[in-house]
C-alpha positions in Angstrom: 218.3 192.1 98.0 218.4 194.9 100.5 215.6 194.3 103.0 215.6 192.3 106.2 214.1 189.1 104.7 217.4 187.3 105.5 219.9 187.9 108.4 223.0 190.0 107.7 226.0 188.8 105.8 229.3 188.5 107.6 232.3 190.0 105.8 235.8 189.0 107.0 238.8 191.3 107.1 241.0 189.3 104.8 244.7 190.4 104.7 244.6 193.7 106.7 247.6 195.1 104.7 245.8 194.5 101.5 242.7 196.0 99.9 240.0 194.2 101.9 239.3 197.2 104.2 239.1 199.6 101.3 236.7 197.6 99.2 234.6 197.0 102.3 234.3 200.7 102.8 233.5 201.3 99.1 230.9 198.5 99.1 229.1 200.2 102.0 228.9 203.4 100.0 227.0 201.3 97.3 224.5 200.0 99.9 221.5 201.3 98.0 222.4 199.2 94.9 220.9 195.8 95.6 223.3 194.8 98.4 222.3 192.8 101.5 222.9 194.2 104.9 226.4 193.2 106.0 229.0 193.8 108.7 232.7 193.5 108.8 234.7 191.4 111.3 237.7 193.8 111.7 239.2 196.4 114.0 236.7 199.4 113.9 239.5 201.9 114.7 241.6 200.6 111.8 238.7 201.0 109.4 237.8 204.5 110.6 241.5 205.5 110.1 241.5 203.9 106.7 238.4 205.8 105.7 239.9 209.0 106.8 243.2 208.3 105.0 241.3 207.5 101.8 239.1 210.6 102.2 235.8 208.6 102.0 232.9 209.4 104.3 232.0 206.1 106.0 230.7 206.3 109.6 231.8 203.2 111.6 229.3 201.6 114.1 230.9 199.1 116.4 228.5 196.2 117.1 228.7 193.3 119.6 226.4 190.8 117.9 225.5 190.1 114.2 221.8 190.9 114.9 222.7 194.6 115.5 224.0 195.0 112.0 220.7 195.4 110.2 219.5 198.3 112.4 222.8 200.1 111.9 223.6 199.3 108.2 221.7 202.2 106.6 223.6 204.9 108.5 227.0 203.4 109.2 229.2 200.4 108.4 228.7 197.9 111.2 232.0 196.4 112.5 232.3 193.5 114.9 235.7 194.0 116.7 238.5 191.7 115.8 241.8 193.1 117.2 245.1 192.6 115.5 248.4 191.6 117.1 250.4 194.4 115.5 249.7 197.7 113.8 248.9 197.5 110.0 251.0 199.1 107.4 249.4 199.2 104.0 251.1 196.9 101.5 253.2 195.2 104.1 251.6 192.0 105.4 252.8 190.6 108.7 252.7 187.0 109.8 252.0 188.2 113.4 248.4 189.1 112.3 247.7 185.7 110.7 246.0 184.3 113.8 243.6 187.3 113.8 242.8 186.9 110.2 242.1 183.2 110.7 240.0 184.0 113.8 237.8 186.4 111.8 237.1 183.6 109.3 236.3 181.2 112.1 233.9 183.6 113.8 232.1 184.3 110.6 231.7 180.6 109.9 230.4 180.1 113.5 227.8 182.7 113.0 226.7 181.1 109.8 226.5 177.6 111.3 224.3 179.0 114.2 222.1 180.9 111.7 223.0 184.4 113.0 224.2 185.4 109.5 222.8 184.4 106.1 226.2 183.9 104.5 229.9 184.5 104.9 231.8 186.6 102.4 235.6 186.4 102.8 238.0 189.1 101.8 241.2 187.8 100.2 244.0 186.5 102.4 247.7 186.4 101.7 248.4 182.6 101.7 252.2 182.9 102.0 252.0 185.2 105.1 249.3 183.0 106.6 251.5 179.9 106.2 254.3 181.8 107.8 252.0 182.7 110.7 251.1 179.0 111.3 248.0 178.6 109.0 247.9 174.9 108.0 245.3 174.9 105.2 245.9 175.3 101.5 243.4 178.2 101.3 240.1 179.6 102.4 238.1 176.9 100.7 239.7 174.1 102.7 239.7 176.0 105.9 235.9 176.9 105.7 235.2 173.2 104.9 237.2 172.2 108.0 235.3 174.6 110.2 232.0 173.3 109.1 233.0 169.6 109.5 232.7 169.0 105.7 236.4 168.7 105.0 237.0 166.8 101.8 233.5 167.4 100.4 234.1 171.0 99.4 234.0 172.1 95.7 235.2 175.5 94.5 233.2 177.3 91.8 234.1 180.5 90.1 231.0 182.4 88.8 230.6 185.5 86.7 227.7 186.6 84.5 227.6 184.1 81.7 230.2 181.6 83.0 230.6 179.2 85.9 233.7 177.0 86.2 234.6 174.3 88.7 238.2 173.1 89.0 238.2 169.4 90.0 241.7 169.8 91.6 242.4 173.1 93.3 245.4 174.3 95.3 248.1 171.9 94.3 251.0 172.0 91.9 250.1 171.2 88.3 252.0 168.0 88.3 250.3 166.9 91.5 246.9 167.9 90.2 247.4 165.4 87.3 248.4 162.7 89.7 245.3 163.4 91.8 242.9 163.2 88.9 240.7 160.2 89.0 237.2 159.1 88.0 236.1 159.3 91.6 237.1 162.9 92.2 235.5 164.1 88.9 232.3 162.3 89.7 232.3 163.7 93.2 232.8 167.3 91.9 230.1 166.7 89.3 227.5 165.5 91.8 228.1 168.4 94.2 228.1 170.9 91.3 224.8 169.6 89.9 223.2 169.6 93.3 224.4 173.2 94.0 223.1 174.4 90.6 219.7 173.2 91.5 219.7 174.3 95.2 221.7 177.5 95.2 221.2 178.8 91.6 217.6 177.5 91.1 218.5 175.7 87.8 216.1 172.8 87.6 218.0 170.8 85.0 221.6 171.8 85.1 223.9 171.0 82.2 227.6 170.2 82.9 230.3 170.4 80.3 233.4 168.4 81.2 236.8 169.6 79.9 239.5 167.3 78.7 243.0 167.5 80.3 245.2 167.3 77.2 245.4 169.3 74.0 242.4 168.4 71.7 241.0 166.3 74.6 243.8 163.8 74.0 243.2 163.4 70.2 241.8 159.8 70.7 244.8 158.9 72.9 247.5 160.3 70.7 248.2 163.1 73.2 247.4 161.3 76.4 244.9 158.7 77.7 243.4 160.5 80.6 240.3 161.4 78.5 239.8 157.7 77.6 240.8 156.1 80.9 239.5 158.6 83.5 237.4 161.5 82.2 235.0 159.7 79.8 234.2 157.0 82.4 233.4 159.8 84.9 231.1 161.5 82.4 229.3 158.1 81.8 228.9 157.6 85.6 227.5 161.1 86.0 225.0 160.5 83.2 224.0 157.1 84.7 223.2 159.1 87.9 220.8 161.3 86.0 223.1 164.3 85.6 223.2 166.0 82.2 227.0 165.9 81.7 228.8 165.7 78.4 232.4 165.5 77.3 235.4 165.4 77.6 235.7 168.4 75.3 238.7 170.2 74.1 239.4 173.0 76.6 240.4 175.5 73.9 236.9 175.5 72.4 234.8 175.5 75.6 234.7 179.2 76.5 233.7 181.2 73.5 230.2 182.7 73.6 228.4 180.1 71.5 230.0 177.3 73.6 229.0 179.0 76.9 225.3 178.9 75.8 225.3 175.1 75.9 226.0 174.6 79.6 225.4 175.9 83.1 228.9 175.1 84.4 232.2 173.5 83.3 234.1 170.9 85.2 237.8 171.7 84.6 240.6 169.4 85.5 242.9 171.8 87.2 243.0 175.3 88.8 244.2 177.5 85.9 242.1 175.7 83.3 239.1 177.1 85.2 240.3 180.4 86.4 242.1 181.8 83.3 238.9 181.8 81.2 236.7 183.1 84.0 239.0 186.0 84.8 239.5 186.8 81.1 235.7 186.8 80.4 234.9 189.0 83.4 237.7 189.8 85.8 236.0 192.4 87.9 232.7 190.5 88.6 234.1 187.0 89.2 233.0 185.4 92.5 234.5 182.4 94.3 231.7 180.2 95.7 232.3 177.1 97.9 229.9 174.4 97.1 229.0 171.4 99.2 228.8 173.1 102.5 225.9 173.6 105.0 226.6 177.3 104.9 226.8 179.9 102.1 230.3 181.2 101.4 231.5 183.5 98.6 234.6 185.6 98.1 235.8 188.2 95.6 237.8 186.4 92.8 241.0 188.4 93.2 243.9 188.6 95.6 245.0 191.0 98.3 246.5 193.5 95.8 249.0 194.8 98.4 250.8 196.8 95.8 247.8 199.2 95.6 246.6 199.0 99.2 245.9 202.4 100.8 246.0 204.3 97.5 242.3 204.4 96.8 242.7 202.5 93.6 241.0 199.2 94.5 238.0 198.1 92.5 235.1 196.9 94.7 233.1 195.3 91.8 234.0 191.7 92.7 233.1 192.2 96.4 229.8 193.7 95.4 229.1 190.7 93.2 230.2 188.3 96.0 227.8 190.0 98.4 224.9 190.0 96.0 225.5 186.3 95.1 225.8 185.3 98.7 222.4 186.9 99.5 220.8 185.3 96.4 222.0 181.8 97.3 220.8 182.3 100.9 217.4 183.3 99.5 217.3 180.3 97.1 218.1 178.0 100.0 215.0 179.3 101.8 212.7 178.6 98.9 210.2 175.7 99.6 
């Protein structure tokens, strides 16, 4: 989707010492390949210097409003200025810049809430450095939900061609995720996921597979009772609500090609149960999508990769997928 049928997409800087700037430059170079018009919230001088250092020809056009981006996008990468507290050194994140990174996210979300942009795509942040700089949210997902006033209603989906996964518990330690698991949180995630598959992915009758927690989905209670006491009742409640959910199913048999043909998304019980198969199936085209929000937000499904920052080695495929999916969801939300 390359035309002006929707407003531009706002792309945040992410961790400035990571690969966010590099993949933004590379994404603009692929602008004729089904991408929406987008602009970056970052320091334009930094991006110009980065382009020069990487020996890529990307003209930078500083803009002052999101609306200017569409007119500039074909000939230059539009950049809305977000200054940084200290100079950036590739591969060396600094907590002093955390406030600027968070401000870029907040500005992008504000533009989405006001309708000035069609969607927000967030470049990866370095959570440890953000925490050191005063950031008080577990991650992007929770921060964006807070900014939109939908805190506690957000659901994280990871999507790649042929697979969508939803971790019911997200950015908590594994032991804590098991403690947090309940019939209510599974049902809430299932309801949001089913609604998003209909609204955002245009799937009229979504099918949800539900993973078990324990090996062999508990083996009828021999390896744990969570499937019997928590997960199966949640599946029954989702079905009673008219949602085509089934399970709990053994997680180790849920992700081979034949299994993936039977569902539109999988509800997983914890973070890595969802992300390991997604990244194994299609690491470079995975996209993080926040469901349950009044705005569209996607993100590349990888980290800051500070170890390769500034070397020209970063792969922009996941960012391209995030931009395309953000535009597609925005277009789907505009359907009658």
